[in-house]
N, C-alpha and C positions, 0 to 999 in steps of 0.2 A: 371503801368507796365513799361512805358518808363523810369520813374524815377528810378525804380529798376535796369534796365539795365545800365543806366548812372552811378548810384552809384557803380554798380559792376565793371564797367570799371575803376573807380577811385581807386578801391581796387586792389593792385598788384597781390595777389594770385588768386582772382576771375577773374581778367583780363586774367591771364595765362590759367585758366580753360576754359574760354569762347573762347579764341583764339585757344586752343587745340581742342575744340569741333568743331569749324569752320574748322580747318585743316582736321580733320577726315571726316567731311561731304564732303569736297572738294575731298578727296581721294575716298569716296564712290560714288560720282557722276561721277568721272572719270572712275571708273570701270563699272558703269552702261551704259556708252556710248562707251566703248571699245569693238569692235566686237570679238567674239570668233574665233579661227582658223577654217578655212573651211567654214565659213558662208559668203555668198555674200551680203555685206552691201547694195549695190545698189538695188538688187532684194528685200531685206527686206523693203526698203523705198517704192518701187513700190507697194508691197503687202499691206503695211499699208495704203497707199493712196487709193488703190482699196477697201479695207475693210471699210474704213471710208466713202467712197462714196456709199456703198451698205449696205446690211444687215449683220452687224458684229455679233460676238459672245460675248454676254454680260458678260459671266463668265470670259473668257480670258481677256476681257477689264478691268474687275474689278481687276484681278490679275496683269494685266499690270499696272494699276493705283497704286497698292501697291508697285510695283517694280520700279516705276518712269519711265516707258516706256522701261525698260530693257528686259522684258520677250519676247515681240513680236520681239525685235531686236536680241534676242539670244546672248546677250552680256556676258561678263565674269561674271557679277553679275546678270544674268538673273533671277535666283531663288529668289534673294533678301533675305528678312528676314522670308519668309513664312515657310520654313522647320523648322527653330528654333521655331517659334510660334506653329506650329503643334506638334513638339516634346515636348514643354513645356505643351501644353494642354494634350497630352497623359500621361505625367508623373503625372500631377495633378489628372487626372482621376484614374490612377493606384494607386496613394497614398491611395485612399479610399478602393481599393480592395486588395492590397498586404500589409500584415502586416509589412514586412521588410521596405518598403518605408515609412509607417506610423511611424515606430520607428525612422527612420532616420530624418524625419521631426521634431520629438519631441526632438532630440538630440541637437538642436540649430545650431550654425554656422558650426560645423564640419559635421553634418548630411546634412545640406543644401549644403555644398561644394560637398559632395558625389553625391547628387541628381543632382547638376549642371553638374558634370562630366558625369553622365548617359545621361543627356539632350544633351550634346555635341556629344556623340557617336551616339545617336538616330538621331540627326540632320544630321550628315554625311550620315547615312544610308538612311534617307528620301531624302537627296539631290541626292543620286545616283538613287533612284527610280524615283523621279520627273524629274531629268535631262534626264533620259532614255525615260520617257513618252513624254516629250516636244520635244525632238529631233526626236522621231518616228512620232509625230504629225506634226512636221515641214517638214519632208521628204515626208509624205503622202499628205501634203497640208491642213490637217484638222485644223492646228493651226490657219489658216486664213479662216476657214469655207469653204474650197474648192474653194476659189475665186482667187487663185494665182497659177494655174497649169502652166501658161505660164512663170512664174518667179520662178524658183526653188531656194529655200532658201539655200539648201546644194547641189550645183551642183556637178555632178560626174566629175571625171577627176583628173588633177594635178598629174597623175602617181601614185596615192595612192589607195589602195583598199577601198571599202566603209566601211567595218567594222572598219578599222583603223581610218578613219575620224570620225566616230560616237564615237569610244572609246575616241579619243582625246577631242571631244566636251563634252562628259559626264564627263570626268576627270576634264576638265577646269571649267565647271559650278559647279561641286561639290567642287572643290578647292575654287571657288569664294564664295560659301556658307560658307565654313569655314572661309574665309577672312572676310566676312560681320559679322559673329558671333564674331570674334576677335575684329573688329572695334567697334562693339556695346559694348563689355565688356570693351574696353579701355575708351570709353566715360563714362560708369558707374563708373569706378574706378578713372579716372583722369580728367574727364570733368564735365559737368553740366547736370543733368537730367538722366533719365533712357536711356541707350544707344540704346536699341532695339526700344523703343518708338520714340526717336529722329530720328532714321533712317527711320522709317515708316512715320513720319511727313515730313521729307525731301523728300521722294519719292512722296508723295501726293502733296506737295507744288510745286514740280518741274513740275507737269503736269497741274497745274491750269492756268497759262498764255496761253498755247497753246490751251487747251480745251475751255477756255473762248473766245479766238479769233475765234475759229471754230464756236461757237454759234453766234458770231457777224456776221461772213461772211455768214452763212446759213440763219439766221433769221433777221438780221438787228439790228440797235441800239435799237429799241423799245423793242424787246425781250431780248436783252442783259441787258438793264436797269431793266426790270422786274425780270430777274434772279438775279441780284445784290440785289434788294429789298427783294426777297425771301431768299437769302443767309443771309442777315442781320437779318431777322425775325427768321430764324432757329438758327443762332448763338446766338441770344439773348435768345431764349428759352433754348438752350442747356446749356449756361452759368448759367442761373437761376436754372435749375434743378441740374446741376452738383455741384453747391454750396449749395444746400438745404440739410439740415441734421436735425435729431432729436437728441437733446442732453438729455441724461438721467443723472440726477444728482447723484453723488456718494459722500458719506460722509465717512471720515476715522476717526476712534475712536482715542482718545489720549492714548498714551502708555508711561509709565515711564521706561526708560532704564538708569540705574545708577542714576545720578543726573539731567538728562535732560529729558524734555518732548518732545515726538515725536508724529506726527499725528495731528489730529484735523483739517485737511484741507478739503476743498471742491473742487471737480472737476466734470467732466462729461465724459460720453462715447458718442462720436459723431457717430451716425449711419446715413450714407448718404442715401438719397433716391435712388440714383443709386449706390448701394453698389458693384455691379458686374463690373462696368466700361464697356468697349467695348468687353470684353471676350465673352458674349453670342452672340453678333453680329458675331464675328469671328467663333464661334462654328456653328451657323446656316448657315453662308456662306459656310463653309467648307463642311458641310453635303450636301447642295444643289449643291455644285460643283462636288461631287463624281459621281452621276448618269450622269451628263453632260459629264464628262471626259470619263466615260465608254462608252457612246454612240458614242464618236468620233472614237472608234476602229472598228465600224461596217460600212458596205457600206451604205452610205447615200441614195443611189438610190434604195436599196432593204431592206427597213426596214419592220419588221413584226409588229404585233399588239401592244405588250407592248412597243416596241421601238418607235413607232409612238406616243403612249400615253405619254411616257417620254418626247419626243421632243415637243409635244404640251402643256404639263402641267408643266414640271419641268425644261425646258430650257428657254422658253420665259419669260422675266421678267414682261410682261404686262398680263400674264395669271392669272385669279382669283385663280386657284389652287396654282400656284407658290407663289402669295402674301400671301394667307392664311397659307400655310405650313411654309413659312419663318417667318410670324408673330407668329405662335404657337411655332415654334422651339425656337425663341428668348425668349418668355415667359417661356418656360420649362427650358432652360439653365440658365436663370436668377435665378430662384428659386434653381436650382441644384448647380450653382456655389456659390451662397450666403451660401447655406447649408454646403458646404465643406470648405469654407474659414473663416466663422465666427461660432465658436462653443460656444453657450450660456452657456453650462455646464462648459466648461473650463474657460470662462471669470468669471463666478460666483465663481468657486473654487479659482481662483487667487485673486479675491476681498476678499473672506472670509479669505484666508491665510494671507493677509496683513491688516486685520481689516477694510475693506471697506464694505459699504452696501448702498443700494438704500433707501432713506428715505421712510418709510411706508411699506417696503418689507423686510421680514425676509431673512437672508443670506442662501446660499445653494440652494436647489432645488427650493424654491419659487422665488428666484432671477433669476435662469435659465429659469423658466417658464415665468416670466415676460419679460425677454429679448427676448425669442422666440416669444412671443405674439406681442411685439412691432416690431420685425424684420419682421414678416409675414405681418403685417399691412402696413409697408412702402415699402416692396418689390413689392407689386402689382402695385402701381403707377409708380415705377421705371421700372418694366417690360413693362408696357403699353407705357411708354415714349420711351424706347429703341425700341420697336416694331414699333411705329408710325413714329419715326424719320428714322428708317431703310427702311421702305417701302415707304417713301415719294418720292424717285426718280422713283419708279415703277408707281405711279400715274402720275408723270410728263411725263413718256413715253406715257401713255394712252392719256393724255391731248394734247400732241404735235402730237401724231400719226406719229412719225417719227423715224425710226430705227437708224438715225445718232446720236441720243442722248442716245444710250445704254451705252456709256462711260461717261455719265454726272457725273462730279466730285464734284459738289457743294452741295450735299445733302447726307443724310443718314450716312453711315459708314465713309465716308471721313470727314465730318464735326465733327462727334463724336470723331474720333481719333485726328484730328487737335486741336479742342478746348480742349479736355481732356489733351493731351500732353502739349499744351501751358500753361494751368492753372497749371499743376503739376510742369513744369519747372520754371515758375515764382515763385511759392510757395517755391521751393527749393532755388532759388536765394535769395528771401526775408529772408528765415530762416537763410541762411549763412551770410547775411548782419546783421541780428539782433545779431548774435554771435560776430560780430566784432564792433558793435556800442554800446558804453556804455554811450551815451549822456543822461544826466538826471538820471543816475543810483544812484548818491549820493545826489540828491536834496531832 
């Protein structure tokens, strides 16, 4: 991996792409630390310290981790990339339901550009809704679990009416969401890797040093060393599974076109064990986040029966119900996402159109049935792997019996995203290097 980066820096055009990506990341981190107008930065820091020393809100800590610490600070980029991810998920789900979107997806690059435009509009709409919700939670103190009443995040005064201050905050955070979306697309077009994935990777990586140092201060060097060992074990397992794939051989028949013979080559269809990536984890986290966000709008001192049940079973990450529901949601969304992203019938038809076939399997429907059978067999271990890795931090909470580790960043979703993005970025760099390296081509 290091040799790939060194070789990339020796190549002028790749070096420009890497430096451009680093510059965009620097701009993104600057916006993540820049306070929004009307927010008391000193009070925010006091609230964060108070929440870290007591019983924090695990869901908001998870979102804060994805935003690189920008959410709880109510910075310009407080919403981060989450509105865009949510909009992309909604559009992918609607593609299965709405025929017009399905038709656009089949039109190729022009249709995909139209879907991307719809995603941008939906991102801004979700940005307004989420910004309004988080500003309201910050003003009521529920963003910090009601532990910062003596430190108002958005203090009254300054000669401005409250509605104007809130409006400016919402507009600023929504504009920050649009800016983050634009920065991610710039990385995709002119940089290295998928822009949105790189920004999520940056946000999580920015929190690792401070969270690791917190573990060391609270539990000592022994626990810190044990955590590092667990991290290495989890990363090794994630890399092993992420690289695992089932290769289905494909043979192309020979065809005579004019005086030339074409075809007769052998290739394979790579079906990954984790075909869905981290999308099912994001789906499950988003659904479990919704009842928790809804509960924040009620008076925490006067909760009725179902609200108490939600608080005890769907908010606390060490609850058996929370862990079970999270695990089952990940398995369900793994099968669902694989079913909408990989169409065995379409793959079989394309193979038949170009004279390809799986040895021992007839082209057409038998090939589609065979691909569907193989895909269903390898999706199960992939779904179980995603579920186990994602609920690993929840068992860590139970083992430590300490609420200070609800923002534990070294397991589950964070490791999946970081390792997955890291592997894909390195693969893209290596593929671009292979296009420019012709050593041994004529030997």
